[in-house]
N, C-alpha and C positions, 0 to 999 in steps of 0.2 A: 605497206604498214603492216606491222605484226599484229595479230588479233590479242586483244587483252586477256589476261589470265582471268579465272573465276575469282570473284570476290571472296568467296568461301575459302577457295584454295588458298588464297593469299594469307588469309588469317588462320589457316590451318583448321578449320571447323566445319560442320556439317551443316546442312540446310535446316535441320531442326534447332540450331544453336539458340540459346536464350539470349537476351539482353546483356545480362551479367556476363556471359561466358563471351560474347562479342567485345564488351568493353575491357575484359581482363586480358584478353587475347591482343588487343590494340596496344594496349599500354605496353606490354611485354616486347611487341615487335617495335614500337616506337622509340624504346629505349635502346633497343638492340641496333637499330639501323640509323639513329640519329647521327647526321654527317660531323657534329662536334664530338661524338663519342666514337663512332665506327669511321675509319679513315680508308675504308676500302674505296675503289673507284666507283663501284655500283651503288653505294650506301644510301647516297640521296635519291637516286632513282626508285629503290626499294622503300625508302621511308614515304616519298609521295605515293607509290603504289599503295602502301598500308594505310596511309590516311585516306586515300579515296575510297579504298573498300570499306572502311569504317565510316565515313560521311555517309555512303548509302546504306549500309547495313544497320546502322544505329538508328535512322530515320524510318519510323514504320510504313510510312507512304511510298518513300523511294525504294524500301526493301521490298514491298508488294509488287510495285512495277517492276523491278529486276527480277524478281523470282518468275513473273509472268512473261516477260520479254527480253530479259538478258540485257546485254550492253546497248545502250543507245548513245547518240551524240550528246555530249556534256553540255552543248548549247542550247538543246531543247528541254532542259529542266531538269537532267539527272544530277546536275550540280558536281560534275567530274572534276577530278584533280589532274588532267592531262596538261593543261596549262595553267593550273591554279596558281595563286600567290603562296609561296614557301613561307614567307615571314608570318603571315596570319595563322596557318597552320601549326607553326611552332608556339606561337602564344597559346593556342587552345590546349596544346599539349600540357603546357606547365600549368594553366588553369585547372586541368584535371588531376596532374601530380600534386599539386600544392594547394588546392583548394580555392583558387581565384576563379571569379566569374560565374560561380555555380548558383547564384541566387541574390536577391536584394538584401542589403543590410539593414539591420533596424535603425529605425530613426531615433537618435538619442534625445530628441527632444520630444517624443511622443508620449502621451500618458502611459502610466506604469502602474500594474495592479500592486496592491500591497501585499506583504507576506501572510501566510496562513499561520495561526497559532494553535497551540495545543495546551489544554489545561486537563489536569488529572484532578476528579474529584472522588473523595471517598465516602461512601454513605453505609448506614446502618442496613442490617439484613432487611427489615421490613420496610424501611424507605423505598428499597429497590423493589420490593413486592408491591407495594401500593401507590408508590410514587409521591413526588414532593415538590413543593415550589420553595425556591432559595434564592439567595443573592451571593454573587461572588465578586471579587475585587480582582482584576488582572491588570499587570503592568503592559503598556503597548505604547506604540508611536502613532500619533494621529497628526493629520494636517495642520500646519501652523495656521491658527485664525488671523493672525497679524498679516501675513503675506500672502495667503491663500494657497501656500505651497509651493510658489515660485522661487522663494528664498531670498528675494529683493526687497529692500527698504520701500515702505508704502510710498508712491509716488514714483519710484523708478522701476525699471525693467531689466533683466538680464540681457547682455549683448552678445550676439554671436561671436563665437571665437574667431580670433583673426588668423589663427594658425591653420585651423582645420576646416575653416569656413562653415562650421556648424556641423560637419560631418561626424564628429567625435572621433575621428580615426586620422593617423599619419601614416604616409607611404613613404617606406624605404626601398629605394631602387638598388640593387646590387647585381654587378655582372659576374657570372660564373661560367665555368667550363660547359654548362649545358645550356647557357643564353642568359638573357636578362629577366632577374627575379624581381617581383615586387611583393615586399612584405608589408602588412598592415599590423599597426599596434594602436591601443588607446592614445589619445592626444595627450601629451605631457602638460600642455597648456590650461586645458580644460577638463582633466582627468576623465576625458571621453564623454562628457556631457553634451558637448557641442556650444557651449554657454559659459560666459564669463560673467561673474556678479560681483560689480564695483563697490556698490553700496550695498552691503548685506543687512538681512532683517535682524532688528536687535533681539528679537525673541527667540527665533530659531538658529541664528548667527549662520544663515545661508542655506541650511539643510533642507528647509521646506517642511520639516516634522519635528515634532516635540514629544517628549515621553511624558505620558500621563498615568495615572492610575483610574481605572475605569469601572465602575459598578455595573453588573449585568444580572437581570432577573432570569432565572433559570428555573424550566419546569420539567422535571424528571418523570417522564412517563411510567404509569404502573406497568409491572412485569419486566422492566430493564434488567440485564443479567451483568455478571462482572465481564468487563473487557467490551462492553457497547461502546459506541461513539454517538454523541449528539452534534450535529453540525448546526452552527448558527450563522447564516449568512450575512457578510459585511461586518462581523464584529472582530475580525482582524485588525492587522496594523493598516494603518491608512496609506493610500495610493500616492504617486508623485504626479506632478502637473495635471492634476485633474483626474488621475485614474482612480478607478473603484477601489474599495478596501477589500482585504482578504477575508478568510472566513476564520471562524474560531471553532476548533473541534474539542468537545469535551469527552475525556475517556473515563468512564465509570468503573471503580473498584469498590467491590462489595465486602463489607465485614462479615466473619462467619458468625454463625449463631451457636449458642452454648446447646440447644436441643434440637433445632432442624437444621437439615441438609438439603440442600437443592440440586436437582438435575432436570435441567430444562424448566418446564412449566410443572413439574411434580416436586412434591415435598416428602422428605422421609424423615422418620423418628423411631426411637426405639424407647418400649416402655416395659418395666419390670413386672413379672408375674410370681406370686408364690406358687409352691408346689401344690398346695390345697386348690387354689384358684384355677390352676391349669386342669389339674384332675377334675374337678367337680364342676367347672364352669363358673362364669361370673359376669356382672356388668360393671365395666371399669369407665372411669371418666379420662378422656383424652383431651389434651389441649391441642386446637388448630391455630391457624394464624389469626382468627378473628373471634374464636369462642372456645368453649369447652363443651365436648358432645359426649354421649354416651355410646360404648361400644361393647356389643355382646360377645364374649368369649366362649365357645362352645366347650363342653366338657371334653377332656382328653386332648386339649390343645397342645402341641409340641413346641419346644423352644426354637425360635427361628421361624416361627410362622409369620407370614405378612397378612394383614388386613387392609382392604381399601376403603378410604372415604372419599366417595366421588365428588369432585367439585370443590374439595378444600385445600386445593393447591394455588398455584401462582396465577393471576389474571393473565391471558394471552397477550402479548404485546402486538401483535397484529392478527387482530381478529377477535371473535367473541368466545365467551365462556371462560372456564379455569381448568388448570391442571388437577390432578388428585393428590390426596396425602396418603403415604403407604405407612404403616405401623407395624413395626417388627416386635414380637413380644419375645422376651428373653425370661426363662424362669431362674429365679434367684435362690441359691441354695442357702439356707441359715446357718449362721456362724456360731451362735450360741444357743444351746437347748437346755431345758430344764430335764432333771431325772425322769419326771413324768413323761414329758415329751418324747425322751430317748425311749422309754419302754413303750409307748405306744407305737413308735416307728419300728421298732423290733418287732412287736406283735404284727403290724402290718406286714413287714418283710416276711414274716413266717407264713403268714396266711397266702402271700402273693407267691410264695415258693423260694424267695430271696432269704439267704442266710447271714447273719452278722458275723460268721466265723472269719477268720483271719486267712484262710487258704485262698490265696490269690490267683491260683490257677483256674478255680472252679466258681468262685463267688466274690462278689464285690458287694460294697454296701450302696444303699440307695444314693447316699450323698456324694459318693464317687461316681455314681452313673450320671447324676445331675451336674456334677461338676464339669465332667467331659463334654457334657452336651452342651453347657454354657460356652466352653471353649471351643465348639464346633468338631470336636473329635467323635 
């Protein structure tokens, strides 16, 4: 008796081949040597050889034994294919190629979870900062109270489909050049539910669910930001056949504010300063999210300077404390001056070395300088 070829050699693989590589090689060779496709005299023998190699190398336990001891008598537990049933192996191949036999099918009569819902809520800037409680109304499907979700008239029950015997699927057998194929599809008699309702519920008309408008109380936490989601468990659509309801996801959209801007937990704002305030210093009043506070502006402050108001920002959504408020000061150039004011500024320009002359190469007026500073130039 001729000795058997090495299983790895048969599949064209090395001993370190992965499970995916073994399966891929098996599929390729099984198609190549299948007797219905390959009419060579030795095709059936090679096909059996390929299948035997795959049966061993695709099983972790058998592969480990083979790697240690090599070929053993098929009757001693290796499960070899020397005298194996060809028909059974052929069926396994088509299960692999066309998706059959790969796992359990879902029971069409099992409880089914309801769908999740999404609701977009727009809130004011300060409502997002401080939080709020409100009520929303959402349309959703709920379990029918009359039939309790089974779709049948009270006092009756759905019957098992006589066509698919409750499986929800029909099998269509077709003979092809590759062999006998079995296709599965949803049962046309019961629409894949596995049940037939002869006396339908008058409320839901057999659906098991009804559409309703539901009011829900919502608590928006302080510090929530634009784009945040709030999950409300069990507030989605009702389940089927006693299954749990889905969840409701509320997406927050925050309106912009005319004065404040937000970056994370920090607040930013911009306040104007006159030239005199910036030059001599001043104490100004700044609005915050909750109150007005005093801010000391030191003499000589330049436009674009930022001041920080610690703890005057947004409450932290997850944790303690608050962010800060950042105040940017901008020097405002006067647009209309009296003759006296102009004279005073000319005097100031003369004392500081600035001239009001029109020679643009060497001199600029103080107003031009302030305008450029305001534009960030």
